[in-house]
N, C-alpha and C positions, 0 to 999 in steps of 0.2 A: 504494500500500500504506500502511495506517495506521501511524503511528509508535508504537512500543511504549512504554507508560506506565512511567515509573520509579517504583519503590516501590508496586506495585499493591495491596498488602495493608496499607498504612499506616494508613488510617482504622480507629479502634476498637482498634488494637493496644495492648498493655500493655507497659510498660517499667519496669525498676528502675534507678535512678541509683546508680552505685557510690559517689558522695559525696552527701550531703544537698544538695538543690537547693530553694531557697526554704523550707527547713526540712523537706522531705519526700523520700522515696525512690521512692514508687510513683506512676507517671503513666500516663495514657492519652491517645492521640492523638484529638483531637476534630475537627480540621480539617486540611486540607492546602492548600498554595498553590504553584502553579508560577510561577516568575519566570525566564523564559528557560530556561537549562539547569539552574537550581537548583530543588530541591524543598524546601519548608519544611513542618514539622509543628507544629501548635499543641498543646502539651502542657498537661494539667491534672492537678493532684494528685488522687489518688483520695479523699483525706480532706478536701480543702479546695478547693472549686470556684473560689475567688478566687486561688489560687496557679496561675497559668498563664503561659506564655511560648511564643515561637516559636523553633524550632531548625532548623538545616540538617539535613535527614533523613540526610545522609551521616554525621553524627556518631553516629547510632544504631547504625552498624555497628562502632564502636570499642568493643571489649570492656573497655577501661580506663575508659570513661565510662558505658556503658549495657549492660544485660543484658535480653534479651527475656523477657517474662512478669514476674510479680511474684514476687520471691524473698524468703526470710526472711533475717534478719541472719546466721544460721549459714551459709546458702548463699552469701551475699555474701563472708563472711570466709574460708570454706573451700569453694571450688567443687568439685563432684564431679569426680574424676579417673578417666578410663577405666581406668587401671591398677589401681584398687582393685576393679573389678568382678570377680566370680567367675561364670563361665559354667558351668552344669551340663549 
């Protein structure tokens, strides 16, 4: 039986850093690398193709560091709380 791939949707995924990283907040995964049990993602800033780095993909799961998708500053500072939703 084939081994299940970790982080199958990593490539081309978009992320927002909670803190500026290399001067930017919005990044996209352009490459992935498997090193034994570890999976690494090559991140590139959406506004500067020269701002790039490799990160352990597990760090992307930490909401204190990264948020999936590209968020505005307002969304970063005040994340939507489900308790604020009104369901009709």
